[in-house]
N, C-alpha and C positions, 0 to 999 in steps of 0.2 A: 691899661685897664683902669677905668675910673673907680672912685670909691662907691659911686652909685651902683656900678655893675657888680662890685664885690658884695655889697649888701644884698643886692637883688639875687645873686647866685646862691648865697647862703640861705636866703629866705625861701626861694623857689625849690631848692633841693631839699631843704628841711621839711617843708610842708608836703612835698611830693613823697618823701620817705614815710611820713605819717599816713598819707593817703593810701600808698601801696600796702603798708602794713595793715591798715583797716580793711582793705579789700581782701587781702590774704586771709583775714580772720572771718570776714562776713560771708564770702562765697561758700566756703565749706559749711558754715553754720546754716545757711539757707538750704544747701543741698542735703545736709543731714536731716533737716526738718522734713523735707519731702520723703525721705526714706522711711520715716515713721508711718507713712500711709501704707495701705494694703497693696498687694501686687496687682498690676494690670498690664496687659500686653498691648502697647500702642506702637510697636516698632516695625510693623509690616509696611510694604509698599513705600520704601524710603524715597524713591524717585518721585512718585506722585505727591508724597507729602512735602518734599522740598519745593516742587513746582507750585503747590497750593500756598505754601508759606510765602514764597517770593511774590506770587501774584497778589495775595491779600495785603502784604505789607507795602510793597512798592507800587502796587496799583490802587491801594486804598479802597478795594472793592467793597468792604463792609463799612468803612467810614463814610461811604458815599450817601448813606441814608440822610445825612445832613450835609448837603453839597458845599456850602460856604465854609462850614467848619472843616470839612474834609480837605478843601484846597489850602486853608490856612495851616492845618495840621501837617499836610504833606510837605509844604515848603519848609516848615519848621523842622520836621523830622529829617528831611534830606539835608538841611543846613546843619543840623546836629551831627549827622554822620560825616558829611563831606568836610565840614569845617573843623572836625577833630584833628585833621592834619595841620590846621593852622595853630593848634595848641602845641603840637610837636615842633613846628617851626619856631614858635615863641621861645622854647627852651634854648634853642641855638641863638636866637636874636638877643637874648639876655647877655650871652657871651660875645656875640658879634652882630651888631645891629644891621650889618649889610648882608647877613646870611639869607640865601634863598634855597628852597628845596632843590636838590639835584634834578635835572631834566625838566621837572614840572615848573620850577620857580619862574623861569622866563618865558614859558610857553604861553602864547597869548590866549589859547582856548581855556587853559587852566585859570588864567586871570578872569576871563569872562564868566566861567562857572562860579568862581569864588565871589565875584562882585554881584552877579545876579542872585545867587543864593543868599548872599549877605543881606542885600536890600529886601528881597522877597521874604526871607526868613524874619527880618525885623518887622516888616509889615504884618506878617503872619502871627508872630508872637504877640505883638501889640493888639491885634484884633482879637486874639484868644483871651488876653487879659481883659480887654473891654467887654467881650462877650460874657465872661465869667462875672464881671461886675454888673453888667446889665441884667443878668439872670440870677443875681444873688437872692437867696431866700428872703432877705430883709426887704427886697423891693417887690416881692410877689404879693399879689392881691389874694392869693389862695389861703386856705386854712393853715395858719402858722407857717406860711411860706412853703408848704409842701408841694405847691404847683411848680416850683423850681426844680429842675432835674439835679441841681447841686445841693438840694436839701440833705443835710447829714454828711456831706463830704467834708474832708479835713482841709479847710481853706488855707491855713498857713503853709501847708506843704505844697499846695498847688501854686500859690503866689511865689513861694520860694523858688520852686523849679522854673516857673515862667520868668521870674526876675533874673535868675542866673543865665538863662538862655538869652534874654535880651541884652544883658551886660556882655556876654561872650560875643554876640553878633556885632554889637556896637564896637567892641574892641577890634574885631576882625576888619570891619569896614574902615575904622580909623587907621589901622595899620596899613591898609592898602593905600590910603591917601598919603600917609607918611612915607611909604616906600616909593610912591610916585615923586614926592618932594625930594627924597634922598637921591634918587636917580637923576632928577633934574638938576640938582646942585652938584652932581658928579659928572659922569660921562654923558648922561642924557640919552643913552642908547635906547632905553625902553620907555622913557617918559613921554608917552604919546597916547592918543585915544585908542589905538589898537590894543595896547597892553593894559590900559586902565580906563575902560570905556565908561564906567559909572562912578569913578572916584577922582578922576583927574581934576574935575572942577573945584573940589574943595581941597585937593592936594596942593593946589596953588597957594592956599592960605598959609601952608606950613613953610613955604620956601623962604619966607622972610626971617625964619628962626635961625637960619644958618645951618650948615651941614652938621656941626657938632651938637647944636641944639636939637636937631631932628633925631640924631642918634640917641641922645639921652631920652627924648620923648618916646622913641620906639621901645627902649628898655622899660620905661615906666608902664606903658600900655601892655607890654608883654607880661610884666609882673602881675598887673591887675588881672589879665586873662588867665594866667596860670593859677594864681591864688584863688580866683573865683571858681575855677574848675575843681581845684582840690577841696575847697570848702564844701562844694556840692557833693563831691565824692565822700568826704568824711561824714557829712550830715546824713547821707542815705545809708552809709554803713553803720551809723549809730541808730538808724530807724529802719529796721529790716522789714517793717510792715508798710513802708512808704510806697504804696502801689503806684502813685502818680509819677514816681521816679523809676522804680524797679521795673515797671512794665516795659520800659525802653529796652530792657535786655530779655525779660521773661516772655514777652509777647511772641518773640521768634519761636521759642520752644512750645508755648501753649498752642499756637496755631499749627505748628508742625505735628503735635501729638493730638490734634482734634480727632473726634471719633471717626469721621469719614476721610480717608486719604485724598479723595477727589475734590474735597472742599465743600461738600454738601453740609447744610446746617444740621446741627446735632438735634434734630427733631424727628417726628415720625415715630418710629419704634422707640420704646424705652430700653435702656440697657437692662439686661436680665439681672436679677439679684444674684450676687456672687459670694462665694466663700472660698478663701485662698485663691482667688483669681479665676475660679471655675463656676459656671452657671449652676444654680440650684434647680433641680428638677424633682418631681415626686419620687423618682427612683433613687436619686442620690440622697434624698432626704432620709431614707431609711438607714443609710450607712453612717449618718452623722451622730456625733455625741449629743446628749441631752442639753449640754450647756453651750452648744453652738450659737453664736450671735448672728442674727439676720438683720440686714440693713445697717444703719448707722446710729449708734447710741452715744458715741463720743467722737470728738473730732478726728482722732487717729484711726477711726473705723473707715474714714473715707480712703479712697485709693490715692496713690501719690499724684495722679492726675487731678484729683479733686483738690488736693492741697496746693498744687501748682495753679489751678484755676483761681483760688482765693487770693493767692499772692500776686497774680497778674492783674487783678481788678484795679483799674485806674481811676475809679470813683467818678466817671464821667456822667453817670446817672441816666444814660439813654434807656436802660432797662426800666428804671424807676418811672421815667416819664411815660412809658407805654403800658405799664402794668395796670390791668383793670382793677385789681384789689387796691393798689395805692391811689388810683384816681377816684376811688369811691370811699375814701377816708378810712381804709382798713390799715392795720399795722404792717402788712407785708410790703417791704421794699426789697426787690432782688439785690439791689446795690448794698443796702445796709446789712442784708443777710450775709452776703459774701464778705463784707468788711468785718463783721462780727466773727465769722468762722475763721477768717485770716488771723485776727487778733487773738482769738482763743487758742488757735493752733500754736501761735508764736509764744504765748504764755505757758502753754502746757509742755512744749517741746523740751526745755531744759530738764524738767523733772522726768519726762519719759525717757530721755537719753540716759539719765542717771539711774534708771531702773526704779523710780519711785512710783508705786502703784496706788498709794493712798495718800491721805492728807495728814498722816501722823509723823512724817519725817521732817521735822522743822529745821534740821541742819541744812537742808537744801533751799531754805528761804522762807521768810515769814508768810509769803503769799501762797505757799504750796497747799495748805489745807483748802483755801477757797478755790484755787484754780483746779485742783484735782477732785474736789468734793462736789462741785456743781454738776447737776444733770444738764444734758445738752438741750433738751426740750422740757419745758415746765411752765410754772407760773412766775413771771418776773415782777408781778405786782404793778404793771403799767396801767394807765388809763388811756382811753381813746384819744384824749386831747394831748397826750405826750407820747407819740409813737416811738420816739427814740428810747424810751424806757423799756420797750419790748425787746431790746438788744443789750445784753450785758456780758461782754466777753470774759469778765473777771469773776463771774459768779456773784455771790456765794451759793445761791439756790438754783438758778437756771440761767443758761446762756441765752436762749431764745424762747420767747413766749409761745405757748401752744397755739395761740390765735394767729401768729405769723405763719406757722406751718400749714394750718388748715384753711387759710384764706386763699391759697393758690388754686387757680382754675386750670393750671398746666396748659394755658393757651399758647405758650411758646414765644410771646412777644419779647420777653427778656433775651432769650437765646437768639432770636432773629435780629435784634438790634445790637447785640454786644459786638464791638469792633475787635475784640481779642478772643472770641470764640469760647467764652465761659459756658458751661453746660448746666445752667441753673436747675432746669426741670429734673434732670437725673438726680441731682443732689437732694432736691426737695422730696422726691419720691423715695429715695433711699432712707431719709430720716422718717418718713411716714411708715416705711416697712418695719423699722424697729419699734415705733410706737404701736403699730397694729399687731405685729406678730409676737413681740417680746413683752411689751408693757400692757397690751390691750387698752391703750390710752387713746381712743379715737372718739370723735363726736358720737353722741348717743344715737343719732339718726342712722348712722352706718350699721349699727347692730341689726336693725330690721332689714336693711339692704342685703347684708351678708347672709342672713338667715333665708331670705326669699330666694336669693341666687343659689344657695346650697340645696334647698329643699324643692324649689319649684323651677329652677333654671331661668328665672327672669326677675328683674327688680320689683315688679308689681306683685309678685306672689300669686299670679294667675295660673289656672290649669293649662297644661300643655294642649289639652283638647280644644282650647279656644284659639289656638294659633291660626286657624284657618277661617275664623269668623269674618275677617275682612273681605273674603272672597264671595260671601253670600250675595245672591241676586246679580252677579256680574253677567253680562249677556254672552258669555263664553265660558268654556270649561278651563279651569286652571289645573294643569297637570301636577300631580304630586308624586315625588319619587317613592317607589315601593308599591304604589297603587296603579299609576298610569304609565310609568316608565320604570324599567328595571335598572337602567344605568343612565347617568347624566350625560354620557357620550351620545345618547340618542337625541339630545336637544342642543340648541345653540348656547344657552346660558342657564346657569342656576340663578334664580332670583332669591337672594338672601333677604328675607323680609325684616328680620331683626325684631327685638322685643317691643320697641316703641311702635314700629310699623304694624305689629300684630295686635297690640293691646291698647295703645293710646288713641283715643278717638280722633284727634286732629291728625295724627300721623297715619291713621288708616286711610284717610282721604288721599294722601300722597301715594300710599301703596296701591290703592285701586287705580289711581291715575296712571301710574307707571305701568301697571299690568295692562290697562286698556291701550295705552300708547304702543306697547310692545306687540299687542295683538293686532292693532291697526297697521303696524309696520311689517307684519308678517314674521316677526321674530319668534322662534320656537323656544319656549322656556319652561322650566319646571321649578317647583318649590319643595322644600324638605318637610313642610307641614309640622307635625309634632316631633319630627326628628331634629328640629332646630333647638338650640339652647343659647343662652346669653353668651356673647363673645368674651365677656369678662373684663371689658375696658374699665368700667368704673371700679371694679374690685382691685385691679392692678394699680390704678392711679390713687386709690385710697390706701395703698400699702399692703393689701392682702394678696401677696404674690402667690401663695399656695392655692387659694381659691381660683385665681386666674389660671394657674397651671392645670388645675382639675378641669375647668370649663373648656380651656383651649384644647387640651388633649382629647377630651370627649368629642368636641366639634371636628378636630382634625381627623380623628378615626372615622367619624361619620362621613366627612367630605371625601377622604381618600377611598373609603369603602364604596362610596357611591360613584366614584370616577369623576369627581368634579375637576374642571380645569379652568373654566371661565365663569366668573361670578359677578353679578350686578348687585349693588347695595344702594339703599337710599339714605342710610345713616352715615354721617361723616365719621363717627366713632367706630362703627363696624367696619367701614372702609379702611380706616387706618390700621385697625387691629388685625383683620384678616390679611391685608396686603403686606404689612410691615412686621407684624409681631408673630403671626402664625408660622412663618419660616423658622423661627427660633425653636419651634416644637415639631417640626417636620411637615408643615403644610405650605406647599409652594403652588400658588395659583395666580392666574391673571385676573386682577380685580378691577372693576370699573365702577365709578360712581355713576348714578343714573343720569346726571347732567352730561357726563362725558358721552355715554352711549346715545342718549336722546339727541345731543347736538350732532353726533355723527349721522344719525338717521335723518335728521333734517337736511344736512349737507348732501346726503345721498338721495334726497327727494323721496324717501320712503315715508316721511311725514311732512305735510305741507300746511303750515299755519296760514289761515286766510281770514278775511272779514267780508261778510256778505254785503252787497251794495246797500247803502242806506243804513247800515248797522255800525254802531260805534263799539269798540272793544269792550267798554264797560257795560254794555247792554246784554251780554250773553250769559250772565249768571254770576253767582257769588264767587266762583272760582276763576273769574275772567282775568284778563290781563290788566284791565284798567287803562286809563289814558296815559298815566305816568307811573313809572316803576323805579324803585331803588332796590339795590341788592345788598344783603348782609353776607359777608364772607364767613362761613363757619371756620373756626380756628383749625379744626382737624382736617378740613378739606383744603384750605388755603395755606396757612403758614406751615403746617406739618407735612403737606403733600404737594404744595405748589400748583394746585388746581384753581386757577383764577379765571381763565379765559372761557371755558365751555359754558358756564352758567350765563355769563354776560353775552356770549354769542347767541345763546338760545333766546334770551330776552330781546336782543337786537333783531332776531328773525321774526318777531311778532309784529304784524302789520299795525301801523298807526300808533305805536307805543313810543312815548318819550322816556328815555332812560336818564335818571338823575343819580349821579354818584354821591355817596356820602363823603365827607371830608376825610374821615378815617376809613380807608378802604385798602384792599390788596394786602400787602405785607404789613401795613400799619392798621389793619382793621381792628376794631374794638370787640372784645369778647362778649358773648351773650350772658355769661356767668354760669353756664351749666357744666363745663368741663372739670376734670380732676375730681369727679364724684360730687361736685358742688350741686349738681342737679337734685341730689337727695338730701342736702343739708339746708337748714334754715340760715338765712342771711341776716345775722343779728347785729353786725357792726357796720357803721357808716351808712351810706346810701346804697341803694340796690343797683347792681351792675346792669341788670336787664332794663331798668328804667333809664339809666344813663344812655344806653345804646338806642333804646326806643325813641327817646327824645331827639337824638341826632337824626334818626330815620324820619320821624315826623316833620322835623325842621326842613327837610327837602321839599315838602309839599306834595310828595308822591301819593297816588291813590292806593298803591300796593307796595308792601314791604316783602320782597321776595327772599326766600331762604332756600337752603339745600340740605337741611339737617333737621330731624324731628326734635332734637334737644333745643335747637335755636327757635323752632316754631313755638314750642311750649313757652320758652322764656320771653320771646318778643310778643307773643299773643297776650300773655299775662301783663307785660309792660304796657302794651297798647290799651288793654282794657282799663288799666289804672289811669292812664293818661286821658282816655275818653271820659271816664267817670269824673275826672277833675275839670273837664271842659278844655283840655289842652290839645286835643286831637279831634279831627272830624269823625263823625260816626260812620262814614262810608269808607274809611281807610281799613284795609285788611292785611293780615299776614298770611301769605300763601306760598306754597312750594312752587318752584319753577315748573315742575311737572304739571301741576294743576293749571297753571296759566297756559302752558303749551297745549294741554288737552282741550281747554276751552277754545283756543284759537283754531285747533285742528277740526274740532266739531262744528265750528262756525261754517265750514264749507260743506257739511253733510246735507 
């Protein structure tokens, strides 16, 4: 054994012992941090959860939103996993440079896999490094670099991890070439293209070193590989919030414990507000203590799954790049929010474990007062030109600025884009619940909203008697439950009109159009009339869970008492609430969005859109199809419920209409700005979300901007009016519901 080997053995064993000791300390520390969170049951359906986890990780199904990145990341990830065995082999090669893994070592397919993954992994990691450099915030033409999805990410950590992977892969490939040369200068049994298909060519370079020289070089490269791996391990154990590294381990668990075992995105229904792991209802509320905390007021109020979410964030910025708030110069970045909550949890954890409940115990560290004394949501003193100042995980006054919390539209773009299944929207709403129910610290506009919903049953504060005004002067009688029918089992569908459909003038046009189309198709339907009240969507997403519970229970009692089973809705928010959230309070119904039912009726030839000879689609009236149409995906119809095809198929059925897709469409569609109760709040920061979306729609050159939600219609109509007043849009462009266009086309044949 040479002196080089002796020194190498001492060095590698020493640094490995340090690495193992650090891991033995870090893993329990991370686990104990998760245990500080509130309880939550995510242990059901283990078989389906395992299948989902394996599919998402090894199939990169969620990474595929960015295909080239996904390919580069996949080969890098697989290389990281497969080539870990190469590190094990290196330990033995330090002792014996001729060592090969038993069974696998001389198996040619193992050699192929190693060499393919080695070269592919090297190309992959180099491309990822280049991509990070190319999209560095300093190279962005956007406001302070915020157009880069890496804005706010911790760059040294990312570069460190990527450099380590590159070094490891280079070592593996180099060792393969050296092993070829060693075999060639020995028996030569395996020194051929079959066993070294991608490294034989440069393995020849090493043959001139002589057999002993090759052995010594193998020892050197093995030491470099081991030391690099251990330096990486020690570094991440010293930095427990290093998500870009720890996600390699935590992602398996975070995906396994995602909300839906079958792999559905954690959108649609919000998670119910819980206390001690149990959903809060109006009945259970009466049994709770006066000092019971609702929602999240400090980071340890999140569930253990929430704390796992924060730690798993890899700072890739996909959520940030899709966020409508961030893209319109507001302080909310889902990525920065997760990073801040992660860092705040890590700083609070030691004091929480020690039982420190306040900031007066200085024996536990000089930072204890600041860390424990800061409120989670408050005024951080940031200004709009310095969005990073809206996040301060160390306090002393507030961790996250209130403008961050209330900028969210709950559109779900962040959840849809996240490759490791972080549930951003649930966490944001949980923090809103605390602010609304405990602190009464919500935007002033919401006070009027809550009051109107409580007293009048609708956000506009209108009388219930006016709920049927939309039906006046229709050429047929609209059946009303309790007047014309005694049970909804007597009709095909209940038509849930919704507050906007009943009270908002633009939405009334959609309500009338749907009713006329149903009548023309021979569909028997009825409405609840003044028996309807608000579904509570805006209240729930503004954090007023108890108001939502009251409205939801009232509606469910009405629907169940009326015998409702099939419901049609025109509002995407009503659709999502009745379909996905009312089952939480005992309401199970088949719910269809009007575009789904109308599309079915067209396919069944019960509705036939036509154009009379010599007539252009744009000549049949203000609600016509127009010659060209673009479609805006409502967030609560598209991302939250995966209804993308029916509206487009309906538009495609209109004769002589050219469809023009916006660049941001489908799962990447851009929000109109009305969700998350933002419909009722002034947009005071940055530019307007609805203007951003309207400008994109106008840029298609389409005559009509089609929508499928009254909230979207209000926002895009306002945006279009503003653009037309500035001379940026043609005066003949209109925002219309798909139902209005279909009705115009159907009536063309009358």
